[in-house]
N, C-alpha and C positions, 0 to 999 in steps of 0.2 A: 484705529480711529483716524479719520482724515485730519490733516494739519489745517489749522485756522489762522488767518491773518490776525495780528494783534488787535486791530480795530474791531474785528468780528468777535474775537474771544472776550475782550474786555467790555463789550457793549451788551453782553448777555445779562438778563435780569437775574438778580440774586435775591433770595428770599429774606436775607438779613439786612438788605438795603446797602450793603457795602459795595465797593471799598469806602474807606472813611478818611477824613482829614482831621489832623490835630493842629489847632492854631494856637501859637504861644508867642506873646510879645517878648522881645529881647531888650534889656535895659539900654537906653540910648540917651545921651545928653541933649542932642538936637534931633528934630525930626522924629522918625520912628524906624524900627526894624522888627519885622514880624517873621518868625520861622513857621513854616507849614510842613507837617510830616504826613507820611502816607502809611496806612495800615489796613489790613483786612480783618482785624479783630474787632468785633462789636464792643460797645462800651461796657456791657454787663459781663464781659469775659476778660477784661483787662486787669486781672489781678497779677501782681508781680511783673515778671518780664514777659513781653509778647513781641512778635515781629513788627518792627516799625523802622522807617527810614526817612531822613529829611528829604523833602521834595522841592521846597521853595524857600527863598528868603526875599522879603519885599522891603524896600526902602524907597523914599521919594525919587531918588535918582536911578536906582538899579533894581532890576528883577533878576534874581539868580535862580537858575533851575538846575536841579540834579536829576537828569533823566534816569529812570529806573526800569529794570525788567520786573514786571509785575504779574507774571503768570505763576500762580502757586503750583507747588509740586516740582518745579524745575530746580536744578542745582544752582542756577544764576539768579534765583528769586531775590529781589530787592538789592541787586548789585548794579553798578553803573551800566547803562544800556549800551554805551559806546566805548567800553573798555577803559583805556587810559585817559580818554577825554571825559572827565568826570562831571563838568558843569558847563552851562551856557549862561552868559550874562547878557541881558537885553537892556540897553540904556534907554531911559525915558526921553520923550521929546521935550525940547526946551520949554514949550508952553503947556505941556501936559504931563506933570509928574505922576508917578504911580500912586494910586490911592491906597489908603490904609485898610486892609481887610480885617474884619472882625468876625465874620461868619463864613460858613462854607459857600453860601450864595455870593458873598463878596469876592471870594477867591475865584469862583466860576466867572463872575462878571469881569474881574481883573484879567483873567486869562484870555478873554475875548479880545483884549486890546493887543495881544501879541501879533507880530507881523504875519501875513499870509505865509503858509508853508510850515508854520509851527503847529504841533499838536496842542489843542486847546482844551481837551477833556482830560482831567487828571487821572481818570480810570485807565488811560493808555500809558501812564508813566511819563507823560510829557516828552520834551525833546522835539524833533522834527517829525513831520508826517512820514509814513512808511515809504512813500515814493522818493523822498529826498534824503533817506538815511545815508546814502553814499557820501553826502557832504561831510557829515560827522565821521563816518568810518574812514574816509580818505585822510582826514586830519589825524585821527587816532592811530592810523596804521604805522606812522613813523615814531610814535611814542615820545614826541617832543613837547606836546602841548597838553595840559590837563584842563585848560579853560578856554572856551571860545567866547569872544566878546563881539557882540553885534551892535553897531551904532550907525548913525547917519553917515552918508557919503558912500564912496566906492573903494575905500582902502582895503588892502589885503597885506598883512605883515605877520611874520612869525618871530616872536621874541620869547623863547621858552621861559616859563611854562605857559605863555598865553599866545593865542592866535586871534588876531583882530580882523574882522570881516565887515566891510561897509554894507549897509542894508541894500543899497542900490545894486552892488555887485551880487549880493545874495539873491535878489529877485531875478537878475539876468541869468544867474546860474540855474535857478529853478526853471526859467523859461527854456533854457537849453535842454535840461533834463526832460521836460515835458515833450519837447520836440523829438528827442531820442526815443522816449517811450511810445509816442504815437507812431513813429516810423517803424519801430520794431513790431508794434501791434499789427500794422498794415502788412509788413513782411510776413508775419506769422500767419495771418489769414490767407495770403497768397500761397505760402508754402503748404498749408493744410489743404487748400483747394487743389493744388498741383498733386499732392500725395493721393488725395481721394480719387482724382481722375486717373492717375497711373495705376493704382492698385485695384480700382473697381472697374471703370469703363474700359480702359486699355487692356486690363487683364481679361475681361469678359469677351471683348471683341476687338482684337488689335487691328483688323482691317477697317472697321468703321471708325474706331477711335485710335488713330496712330499716336505713338509716343510723342509727348510734347517736350521741347527743349526748355531748360530752366533759363529764364531771362533775368539777368541782374538788374536791379533798380538803377537807373542812371545816376552816375556820380558816387556809386557805392564805394569803390576803391579810393576815389579822391577824398571823400569825407572821412574814411577810416584812417587815412595817412596825412590829412591836411595838405592835399594836393601833392603828395609824395615827399613832403618835407620831413615827415617823421619816418624813422626806420622801424621795420617790423621784423621780428624773429619768426620765420616761417617753419612749419613742420616739414618733414620730407614730402608728404603728400601735397601740401600747399605749394612747395617749391616746384614739384612736377606740374601741378595745375597752372602755376604762373608761367612756366615755359610754354605750355600748350596754348595759353591765352594769347601770349605775345605772338606765337607762331601763327595762330589762326587769324590774328588781326594785323599781320605784317604789312599788307598792302595799304591798309588805311593809315597805319602808323607812318609808312614811308611818305604818304601824301601830306599829312598834317603835322608830323613830328620829325621832319627830316634830320635836323641838326641833332636832336636828342637821340634818334636812332643810330646815327653815325657815331656819336659819342659813346653810346651803350656798346656798340660793336667793338670799339677800341678798348673799352674797359673789360669786356668779356675776353677779348683776345689776350689782354695783359694778365688777367687773373688765370686764364687757362694755361698760358705760357709759364707762369710761376709754378703752377701745380705740376706741369710737365717737367720743369727743371728739377723740382724737388723729387719727383718720381725717378727720373733718370739718375740723379745723384745717389739716391738710396739704392737703386739697382746695381750701381757700380761697386758698391761696398759688399755685394753678395756674390757668391760663386754660382752664377746661373748658367744653365746649359745654352748651347747655340740655338736650340729650338725655342727656348724662352725669349731670346733676343730676336730671333726671327719673327715671332708672334708680336713682340712689342713694336718692332719697326713696321710691321704690316698694319698695326692699329694706329701708328703715328708716322705716316709717310713724310710729313713735314720735316722730321729729323733726318730722314734718309736723304732728302733733297739738299740738306746742308753740306753734303759731301761733294756737291757739284758746283761749279762756278756760275752756271746759268740754270734757270728754271727747268725742271724735268717732270715727267709724268711716269708713274709706275704702270708699266704695260702688263706685267704678270709676276705674281709671287711664285716661288718654286717653279721656275720656268724650265721646260725641256729645251735644250739647245742643240741636241743632236748626239751622235756618237754611238748609236745602236749598231750591233753587229747583225749578221744574218740570223743568229740564234735568238735575236730580240733581247740581247743583254748588252750591258755596258753603256746605257744612255747617261748623258750628263745632265744634271739639274743645277741651274744657277739659283742662288737665293732670291735674287730679284733681276728682272729684265726691265730696264728703264729706257725712256726716249726723251730727247730734247724737246721742250715744249714748242720751240720755234722752228726747228729743222726736222724733227722726227728721227735724228740720228740715234742709234741704239747704244746702250751701255750695259755691260754685265756687272752686277754687284755681288760680291761674295762677302759673307758675314762670318767672322770668327769671334771667339770669346774675348772679353776685356782683359782677362788674366793671361792671355797668350803672350809668350816671350817674343820680344822684337829683336834683341841683340843677345849675343853670347854672354854667358855669366862671367867669363874671364877674358882679360885683354889679350890681344894677339901679340905674341912674343914679348910680353911684359910692357909694351908701350900702352899709351892711353888711347888705344884704338880697339874697337870691338867689331867682330864680324856679325853678320846677320844670323839670328837664331834659326834653327832648323824649322820651327813652326812657321816663321815668316816666309822663308824660302819655299816651303811646301805650299803655302797658301798662294803665293805668287804664281808658282807653276800651275796650280789648279785653276786659277783665274785665267791664265793665258791659254790653257788647254780648252776651257769652256768657250773662250772667244774663238779659238780656231774651229771648234766643232760647229759653232754658230755660223761662222763665215762659210763653211763647207755646205751646210744644209739650209742656209737662210732663204734662198729662192723658193724652195719647196715649202718651208715653214710659213713664209709670207703668203704664198698662194693659198695654203690650207687655212690660214687664219683670216684671210680676206681683209688684210690691213694695208691699204694703200698709203696710209699716212705715216708709216714708220719705215726706216731705211737702214741699210747696213753700209752707209758710206765709209765710215771710219770708226768701227766699233771700239768703244772705250772699255777699259777694265778699271773698276773701282774695288778696292779692298779695304774693309773696315775691320780693324784688328787692334787688340791690345790697348795699352795706355802709354803715354809718352814717358820714356825712361827718366828717372830722377837724377842720376849722376851726370855731371857735366860731360864727361867723356862718352858715356852711353848716348846722351842726347845728340852730341855732335856726330857720332858715328851713325846713328839712326838717320839723322837728317841728310848726311852725305849720301847714304845708301839709297834713301827713297827719292832724292832729287836725281840720282843717276838712273832711276827706273823710268824711262820715258814711256814705256808701254803700259805701266800700271800706276794708278794714283792710290797712294796709301794714306788713309786717314785713321787717327786713333779715336777711341770713344770719348776721352776727355776733351779732345778738340771739338767734337760735336757739342759737348756740354758747354764749352766756352763760347761757341757761336750762339747757342741758345741764350746764354747770359748776356751777351753783347746786344742781341736783339731786344731782350727784355729791358736792358738799360736804356736803349734808344727810345723805346715806347714810353718809359717812365719820364724821360726828359721832355718829351713832346706833349705830355699830358697837360 
C-alpha cells in the first residue's frame, strides 16, 4: 500500500464518526483549566480501559498542546509526535484570552485561533503543519527541551527543559522554509525535465538532440554555504567535482576574485606541503628500495630541486649518459639529469637509500675521526663516472635530443644518500669529508626534509 501523508490519512471519512475528543474540566481556584483528550474509541465501546491520550489543556492565558501520532496500527500510536519535545505552549494575546471550551465545536473554534503554521484539525494530532515539522524536530534532536513556548516578539532562548520562540521569528522561519520548498520544487521540475530529455530524446536521436549540460541555478553554492562562511564536509566525489569546477572557472575567478584566488593558492600550497612533509618523514622510517625512492622523487621533483642552490628543471629521469661499448653493453644510466633554469647547465643526480652508511662504524686508530663508508665512496665514484661519460658523449646526445637550451658547460654531480650521522664525531667527520669533495655535492635525506619544514614554517608565518 502506498504511503499517505498524515493530513490525507487522517482526513478520510470514518463510518463511526471518529476520532473523538473527551473534554474534562480541571479544578481551578481562578479562571478555568480544561483538559481535552484524544481517542479513536466510540462512546458505546468505552468500557474499562481504552486507548486515550491528553491532547490539550486550555486556560485563559495558555493553550498547551501535546502533539500526538494518531495513525492506528503503528507502534508509535498516541506517543509524542516530536519525540523528546512533548508539548507546545501558545500564549494568549493580551487583549484576547483563550475561551473556555465546553463542546467539541468549541474546541474546533478555539484551534482556529492558533497562529498560521499550526495544525488546527485535531484529527491530525495537532502540532505544526507537515511542511514545518523540521522546526520541532530540530529542537527535539538535542533532547534538551521537552516544551516549546510560543509567544509575542522575536525571542529565541533555550533554558532546559523549555525552548522559547517569539511568534514573529516563528513566522520568519516559516517564510524561509516556504522559499526553500518552492526552490527545491522548481529544481526538481528542471531535473525531471533534463532527465526525460537525456533518457528519451537524446537516447533516441543523439544527432538531433545533443546531450545537454546541467546548469546550476545561480547562487546555489552561495546559498548552501552562506556565501562560503559555513564549512561543509564533502564526500570524495564532491571533492573531485569541486576541484573540476574551480579548474573550469579559473579564468573567470582570476578576473573577479583575484585576491581570493591567490590566497587559495597559498593555502593549497601550504596544505600540500604539509602532506608532503608527513609522507617523506614516514618513508624515512621504512626500509624502502632505491627504485621506490626514484619513483617518489619523480612524482615530487620539487623535493629534488632542494638539493640545488638555484632553481633547476628535470630534463630526464633514468637518463642515459653514455658509456656503451662496441657490443652495445656497459651504458651508464643516471637517476636524474637536471639543468639550471637560468643557464641550462647540466647536473647528474644519483639517488641512494636513506639507510646507506656515510661513515665507517669504528673510529680511525682509536681517535674521534671516522673515514668515509664504502657505500659513500662507491656512490661518489659512480656519480663521477657518470659525469665523465656524459662529458665524452654530450655533443652527440645533445644533437640527437635536439635540445639547444641545455649545455654541458660545467656538469655538476649531486649525490642524495643516507641520513646525517647522530654521533658528534661521525657528524664532524662526515662534514669534513663532504666539504673536501669539490666535484660532488652530497645531500642527506633528512636535510631535504629539514628544508621542506623550513619552507612550510615560512609559509605559515606569512599567512
